[in-house]
N, C-alpha and C positions, 0 to 999 in steps of 0.2 A: 842337453840344455836344462839348466835348473829353472824353477818357476821364476826366480828373480831375473834370470837372463831373458825369459820370455816376455816379462813385463817391460824390461828396459828396451827390448827390441821392437816392441809394438810402436806404431805411429803415435805422434803426440796426442791427436784427438782421442785415441783409444785409452790413453793413460790418465785422462782427467777423471776425478771422482764425481761422476755425474749425479749419483743419488744425493750426495751431500750438497752439491750445488743447487739441485732442484729444491732441496729442503730449505736452503738459505733464501732462494728466490721466493718461495711461498711466504716465508716470514717477512721478507722485505715488502711484499705486495699487500700484506695484511694491514688494513686501515679501517678505523671506525667499526670494528667488529666484523668486517666483511673481508673474506679472502677471495681474491680474484683468481679464477682457474683459467689456464691457457687452453683455448679451444682451437682445434684444427680449422684452417681456412675453408669456408664453404665454396667449392669450385663448381657447384651445379649451376646450370643456366636457368632452371625453373624446377618446380616440383615434378618429378618423374623424368627429368631431362638432365642427366649428368654431362659434364664436359669430359670427353674421353679421347685418349690417343696421344701419340708423340707429337702429331700435328693436330691439336685438339679441335674437336667438333662437338657441338651440342647435339646429342643423340638421345632417343627415347620417345616417349609418347605423351601427347597433350590433347586436351579437349578444344584446342584452338586458342587458348589463353597465351600460348607461346607460339610465335610464328616461324621460328628457325631462320628466317631472313626477311628483310624488308620487302623482297619480291612477293612474299606470301602474306603480307600484313593484312591487306584488305579482305582476302578470301578467308583467312584464319578468323577474323572478327565475325564474319557471317556464320561460319561454322560454330564458333563459340556461342553466338546468340541463339542459333537453332538448337544446339545441344542443351543450353540452359532452359529453353522453352519446353523441350521434351522432358527434362528432369523435373521441372516444376509440375508439369501436368501429371507425371507418374506418382507424385507424392499426394495428390488430392485423393479424397475418398473415392474408391472405385476408379481411380485414374488408370489410363492405359499403361500396359507394360511396355518395356523397351529392351532392345539389344543394342550392342555396339559393334560397329564394323571399323577396323583399323585400316587407314590408308597408309601403306608402308612403301617407302622408296627413298632414294637419296634426294632430299628436299633442298639441299644447298649445293648444287653441282659446281665443280671447278672447271677451268678452261679446257682440261684434257678429258673430261667426261663426255660420253656419247650423247647424253641429254643436255639441253640448254636450259637456262633459267626460264625462258619464255615457255618452253614445252612443259616444264615441271609445273609452272603456274597454271597453264591451260588444263593440265591433267587434274590438278586439285580442284580447279573451278568446275570441271565436269563432274567430279565425284560429289561436290557439294550440290550441284544441280540435281543429281539423282536422289540424294538424301532429302532435299527440299520437296521434290515432286512426290516422293514416297510418303512423306509425312503430311502433306497439305492437299493431296488429291486422292480420289479413290481409284486411280488408274491401275495401280498394282496391288490392290487390297489395302487394308488399313491397320493390320496388327501382325506383329508388334511394331511400335514406332522405332525409329532408327536414330541412334547417336553415331556421329562420325568422329573418330579420333585420328589425329595426324601423328605419324611416327617417322622419324628420320633415321636412316640406316648408317649415315656417314659413308665412308669409302673403304674402310679396312675391316678385316675380320674381327678385330677387337671391338670396333665400333658397332658392327652388326650384332655381335653377341650381346653387347650392352643394351642395344635397342630391344632385342628379343627378351632379355631379362626384365626390362621395364614393362613390356607387354604382359609377360607371365605374371607379374605382381598384381596386375589389374584385371585379369581374366574374370575372376569371380565378382569383385566389387563393381565392375563396369559391365558385367554380363556380355563380355566379348565372345563372339561366336565365329567371326570370319575376319580374314585379312585380305585386302585387295590391293591392286597396284603392282607391287613387288619388283619394280625396276626392269632391267633389261636381261637378255638371255646370255648369262655368263655362268661359269662354273661356281662362282661365289654365290650367285642367286640361287642356283639349284641346291646348294648345301643349306642355305638359309631356309628355303621353302620346305625342304625335308624336315628341318627342325620344327617348323610351324605346324606341319600336318601330322607329325609322328605322335604316337600315344604318349600320354604323360608318364606312364610307367617306364617308357624308354627314353625319358629325358626331353620329350617334345612338348609342344603346347596344345596339341590335339585340337587345332582350329582349322576350319575350312579355308581354302586359299583360292583367290581368283586373280589371274594375271591379266593386266590390261593390255600390254603390248608384248608379252612373251610369245615368241614365234618359233623358237628352236624346237625341232622335232624330238630331240633327246629328252625334253622335259615331259613328254607324254608318259614317261615311266614313273613319275612322281605321284605317289598315292595322295589323294585328297586335293590335288590341284586341278582346277579347270581354267579355261582361257576364253576370253572374249575375242581374241585375235585369231585369224587363220594361221596355220602352221607355215613354216618356210616351204614345206613340200607343196602346200596349196598355193602359196604365192608364186613359187617357181613354175608350177604347172599352169597357173593362170597366165604368167608371162609367156610361157612356151605356146599356150593356146592362142594368145594374141599374135605371136610371131608366125603362126601358121597362116594367118590371113593376109590378104593383099593390103599394102604393097610389100609386106615383109616375107611372104612365103618364098623359100628358096634362097634367102639372103645368107651370106657367110657370117658366122658368129665367132667371136673371140671372148674367152672368159678371163677376167682379171680377178684372182682369188687371194684374199687375205689369209695367210697361213698361221695367224696368231693362234697358239695352241689352246688358250683358255677362253676363247670367244666362240660360244656355241652358235650364235646367230650367224656370223660370217661363214663358219665352216659348213653348217647344214644348209645354208642358202645356196652356196655353190654346188654342193653335192646334189641337192634336190633339183637344181636346174639341169644339171647334166643328165640325171635320170629321166627327167620329163622331156628332154629335147627329142624331137622326132627322129626316129631311127632311119628314116629314108633320106636323111640329109647328112652331109659330112659332119662327123663329131667335132665340136668346137675345140680349138687349141686352148690350152690353159697357161696363163702367165701368173706366177705367184709373187707376192711380197709379204712382209711380216710387219704389221703395224706396231708390234711390241719392241721393235728395234729402231735405232736412229736412222736418219737418212732416207725416209720414205719419199719425200719430194724429189730427191736426187734419183732414186730408183725409178720413179715414174718418168722422169725426164729422159733417162737413158733408154727407156723402152720405145720411144717414139719411132725410131728407124725400123725396129722389128715389127712394130704395130703396122706401119705402112707396108712393109714387105708382105705381111700376112693378108693384106687387102680385105679386112673385115668390113661388113656393112653395119654390123651391130656389135657393140661391146657390152657384155653382161658383167657388171661390176659387183662382185660378191664381197663387198667391204662395208665399212661403217660410213655414215654420212659425213663425219668429221674429216675423213680422209679424201672425200670426193673433190673438194677444191684443189687439192694437191695433184690429183690425177687429171682433172680437167684443164688446169692452167697451161700445161705444156702442149695440150692438144691444139690450141690455136696457132702454134708455131710448128706443127708437125710437117714433114715434107709433102704430105698428100692432102692438103686442105681442099684440093679441087674435088675430092670425093666426099660426099656427105656421110657423116658417121652418126649413128644413133647410139647413145649410151643409155642402157637400161639397168635398173638396180632395184633393190628391195625397199621396204617401208622406212628404213632408217634415213633415207634421203629426205623424208618429210620435214626434218629439222634443219636442213641446209640453209633455208632462208634466214634462220636466226643465228647461224653459226659464223665464226670468223671465216673470211674467204669467199663470202657469197658474191661480192663484187667481181671476183675473179671468175666465178662460175658464169655470171651474166656476160662478162666480156668474151669468154670463150663461145657462149651461145650466140652472141652478136656477130663475132668476127671469125669464128673458127669452123663454120659450116658443120656445126654439131647440134643435135637435138638431145634433150634429156628427159627420159621417161622413167617412171618407177611404179611398182605395185604398192599402193597405199593400203592402210588399214581402214581409213575412213576419209571421206571428203564430202562437203555439202553438194558439190556438183553431181555426185552419184545419185542423189535422191531424185533428180529429174531424169537422169539417163536410164534408170531401171526402177521405176516406182514400185513394181511388184515385189522387189527384193527388200523393200524397206517399209513394211506395214506397221501398224500399231501407233501408240502414242509417243514413243520416244523422240521421233523426229520433230514433233511439235514443241518439245522442250527447248529446241534451238531455233524456233521460229521467232517472228517479231514480238509475239506476246508470251513466249516461253520464258521460263525462269532464267535460263542462261543469258538471253539477250537483255532482259530487264535488269539483271544483276551486273552484267559485264558488257555494257553497250559498246565499248571501244575495242573489244577483243575480236580476233579473227579465228576462224575454224579451219584455216587452210592446212595446218599441220596434222589435223585429225586427233590430237592428243586429248582435247576436251571431250570429244565424242567417245573415245576409248575409255577415259577415266569414268565417264558417266555409265558406260555399258558394263564395266567391271563391277561397280557398286550395284547397278540394276540387277545383274546376274546374282550377286550375293543376296539382295533383297528378295528376288524371286524364289531362290532356294529356301531362304529362312521362312518366308511366309507360307510357302507350300508345306514345309515341315510343320509349321505351327497349326495349319488347318487340319493336318492329318493326325495331330496329337491332342492329348487332353492336358496341355501344359499351360493353359491360360495365356497363350502367346509367347511363352518362354521356350526356347529351344537351346540345344547345346551345339558346340562345334562338331562333335561326333555325329549328331543327328543331321546336321547340315551337310557334312561330307557324304553321309548315306543318301541324302535326297538328290545329290548331283546326278545320280543315275536316272532320275526322272525328268530332267530338263531337256527333253527332246520331243519330237512329234508335236502334238497339240500343246504340250507344256513348254515348247521352245520359247526362249526369251526373245521378244520382239525389240531388238536393240536399234539404236540410231545408226549403228555401223552395219546393220543387216541382221538377219535371223541367226540366233545362236542356238543351234540344235546340237546338244553335246553327245559325242560318241562315248563308247566305253572307256576310252583313254583320256577323256576330259577335254578333247579338242572339238571345236565346232565343225560340223560336217557341211560341205557345200557352201561355206561362208563367202559372201560377196567380197570381191577384191577389185577395187577401182584401179584402172590404169590411168595414171596422172602424168601430165606434162608440165614442166617448169619452162615458161617462155623467156625469151631474151630480156624482157623488161622486168622479170622477177615474178610476174603473175602466174597463178596456178590454175589449171583447168583439168576436168575429168574428160578423158577421151572415150572411155568405155567402161563397162563393169563386167568383169570376167569372174572366173572361179576355177577350181581344180579341173572340172569337166568342161570348162568353157562357158557354162551357164550357171549363175548363182541360184541358190535355194530361194524359192518363193513360197508364199503362204499356202497355195494349193498343193504343194508337195508334202505338206505336213499331215494331211488327212489320210 
């Protein structure tokens, strides 16, 4: 083929003399001595918040001046105001130093996400409460002061990478030392956290990381990550310990297991329960489903006959809370409604009251001879059930005169998310200020120093969180963490039945000495 043939065979758009046309366009736009230059459209949502993805989302990091959704507008404004106060104070002669903590998660969840908009709002409100208390009271020391940045991960790998890149740009200018929150226990979250904590020379951000509701046992292998929440092993052992007691001792158990391959939460929850189940009782049968496939509701409906044939007294549901309504709905019509059934699950059930299908859950609890229990991460009813397991100032932050209640008087604490968001930031603050006291840095510490200090947050230096004592083991997981056993009643109300733990008894303050 000759060069002429190649030109004639190219598509029409490729044969236009674009350089000449652009030159003519520039001449045509020249007027009054001014030449107008064509600028690419600005598609960002705000400074530091680009619009990313095939299904675009606003991802990145902000000081609260961008709220990511109307759901977070009010709390974002409170965070922006507090950050501004800290920044202004630091610029005064001999003003206090500050560091920034990024609260990172999917801040605008969709209908298929495991988080609900309400739970996300509560978590961010809790994180703000911890920031405010750290800056305005001497409860947790006083230096350095804390700025709280909000970062949205979006829902895809491209969006998470873009969010991390925006955080990277601001590490030095905003004195970022830690990232808290981090979302839920999935493979994508683990990959993201590994980037956050990895050394800069290896392409990481080299920042400390604190998970608020990360429970998968597999995440204990991630360097630089600590958690405010008990592990799935702890939750499952707490559930098993509860089921050893009357009237559940000796009851027959069936496990419903989500086999979704990329969900570390559901996989490790079921595995941990089977390991913790008493060996002197018949091993539970296991029925699987896969939430990544279509037809989940139909799969549950077709299991009712086999479920009745197995005659379980307790079903341990190792699945996500968003799938629970689809499992519970057909239970009210099962052939064996004359036999009471207790459905027991993990902490993800805490968001069921805010999710689609909650009316179906309540209907089954009313008419299906079913009770619904779960191991929670936090609940205000636990503070009265086991006062010794919740010492310190943090619980007061959620009391009638505490910052949470004065700032958000209409909000509920039943899902535990505000408490966990608070404790994640409180853990970061505790590590940062402990590192600052031990150094000669005038209150300034680095992400690397904070990662190092995680090893010290145990024993007498344990964090006295509103969700219980957070005494970190060498793997970054809290040891002996309190696990409330919670029931959702047929009218939708929530109550704490007991406070358990891996050993059956939660860590209390006298255990720390």
